[in-house]
N, C-alpha and C positions, 0 to 999 in steps of 0.2 A: 830263529828255527828256523831259517825257512832254508830254502836249497840241499839240507840236508836228503838223501838216502841209505837205503839202508846198507848198500853196497858199499859204504863207505863205515857201515857199522853208528850211526847220529842217529840221530832221535828224531823220528818224523814226527810231526802233528795238524791234524787235519779239525776245521775246526765247520759246525754243520751249523748254520743260523736261519733258522726258520723262520721262513715268510708267508707261510698262505693263509697264516689267518680270516674271517668273514670282517671284523671291525666293527660288528654286527652295534655295539656296547660307544662304537667311537663314532659312530655315523656316517664314514667316509674310510676311504682308505690310508689307516694313521703310517703305516709305513712312508705315502711317496705326502705325510704333509714338511712340512719345510722347520729346518731347526738354524737358523742362519739360513748358511746359500749351502745347507747341504742339508738333503733330506733321510728320516726319521735309517730311513736305510743303510745310506749311506754312509750316515753316521757311523751307526753301529756298522758293518765293515771297516772302515778306515779302523776300527779299532782293532782289529786279528788281523789285518792284509799285510803287516811287517814281522808280527810272530808267527805265521802258521803259514804248510807249505801249500797249501788247497783254504779253499773258501767253497763247501759244501750248500747251494738254497734249497732249498722244499720253495718252491713259489709259483705263484700263481702268473699267466700269461702278463696280468699287465704290471706288476711289479720282475717280473723279469726282464721286459721290455724296459723302465725305468735304466733298469741298469747294466743293461747292454749300451742304453745310449751314456751311463754314465763316466766319467773322468776318470774314478777310479776301474771304474771295467779291467781286467785283465786277463790272463788267461791262467792263475790262480782260480777264479771264479770258475765253478763246474754247476750247472743247472741240475732238479731231479727236478716230477712232480710234486706237487701238494694232493699231502693225502688225505679225507675226506678224516681225519681227527688228527688232532698235531700230535698222536702216540705212532700214526701210520706217516705224517710227516719225515721222523726222523728213522725211524724204519729206510726206508725210499733215502734219506742222507747216505746213510752209513752204508747202504748196500753201493750208492755210485763213488762212498770211501777210496782212495786207493792204496788203501792197506796199510795206515797206519802206526806206527805203536800207539798213540793217543789220539781219541776225540775229545772233542770239547765241542758242549752237545750249551748253544743259546736262541735264547728267544732277540727274534731280530725289530722286538718290539722293547730294546732295550738300551737306548743309543748309547748312556750315560756310564755303563760300564768305564773303570781305569782302564789302561794299560798295567799299571804297577799289577794291577790283581789278579788281570789273567797274566801273566809273567807267574806269578808267584802259584797260581794256578797248576798250570806248566807241571813244575817245580815240584808242587806236592803230588799229582800224581803218577808224578816216573818211584816215590818212595809207599806208592797207594795202589790197592785197586778203582780208588774211586772217591773222588770227591767235589762235592757243594757246596755255592758259599752261602755265603746270609747271613743275616744278622738274627742277635736275641730282641727279642722280646721287649719293648718299654710298659707299654700298660698292660695296666691288668688285662689278664685271660680268664671270662670266664666261659663253663662249656654249659651251654642253655636244650630246654630239649621244646616245644610245642611254647617256646618265644618264656620258659622259664626258667633260672638257674637252674644248675642241677651241682654245679660246686667250684669254683674259684683254681685253676692248674696255677703251676710255681711256675712264674713267667724267669726264674733261672733256669728249666729246661725247653724250656720253648725255643726255637729257632725258626723260624718267616726264612725260607730257601728260595733263593734268586737264581738265575744263571750268570756264566755257565756254571755246568754240571760237568766235570768233565771225567775219562773211563780207561783204564786199557782198552784199547780197539776189541777184541778179537772178542777181552771178556760179555762187555755190553753189546758187542753183532751177536754174539749164541743165546743171549739173554732177549731181545727184542726177536728172536724169529723163534725162541720158544711160547715168546706170546702175543706176536703179532695177531692171532686172533679174537685177541679178548683185550679189553677198548676202556679198563676202566682205568689204567692210572692216569694220576695227574699231573707224573713229570718223572723222569726216566733212575733219578734215582731209587724212590717207590717199589721200582722193579727189579733191581739191584735187593735192596733188602728185601724184598721177597721170596728172593734167592739165598736170606745169610750172609749174601758179600755186606765187612763190612762197610762203612759209604764214611767218611771223615770231613769236618764240615775247613770252611776256610772263609774265615770274620769278612765282609767284606762292607763296603761305605751303603752309606741309606741311602746317599743319592741312586745307587742304580736298582731307578723303578721299572716297572716296565708303564708304560703308556697305556691303558685305557678307557683314560674321558679325554674330552677338548681339555680342559683344564689341566693336565697334565702336564703338556708342552710348553708351560709357561712356567716349569721348576727350571729350566734352563737359567731362565732372565732371574732367579729369587735374589 
């Protein structure tokens, strides 16, 4: 997908990789921890670098400096300010995009995403307005209130959302602009759902975990 321009009528794709979180549950900046010889954020970037035209990274100064010193740093990478929430960071990322046809929004702390899934996500978004990767629930899911089970949900209809979440760029930009002062959404697809946009799913690998705790780093060596 790289090196495509609107002038030659080819599809352009941007990736926003969120990298501004506090890592409070991890205890240190998890994006700078290492998986073999690459940091978490470098590993994530490496999955997208040859599949998209640009990578927009809302990041802290610490992460920005780390990436700039990386062997993976290239002119495809552009930094924007991280916001006070993930939603605000994504908004800043969208404003920093070079008007692509499609934008993929991905957590910097999901380094185990497979390139094949990224390719399939792009292909599926060409045919749909919004695509979310994830997995169907395996465990029995209970709805609870005040530490008591209210009911058991049908796990066949429960889909655990991962990233990337991909959208037609003009559409998700417009939605983010509408809700930029409403900081209650937990992901981008929920904003699209609020607007009545049909969101298509793509089944992902269960390996695409989000690193949250230190033990999650050992998943790579499982």
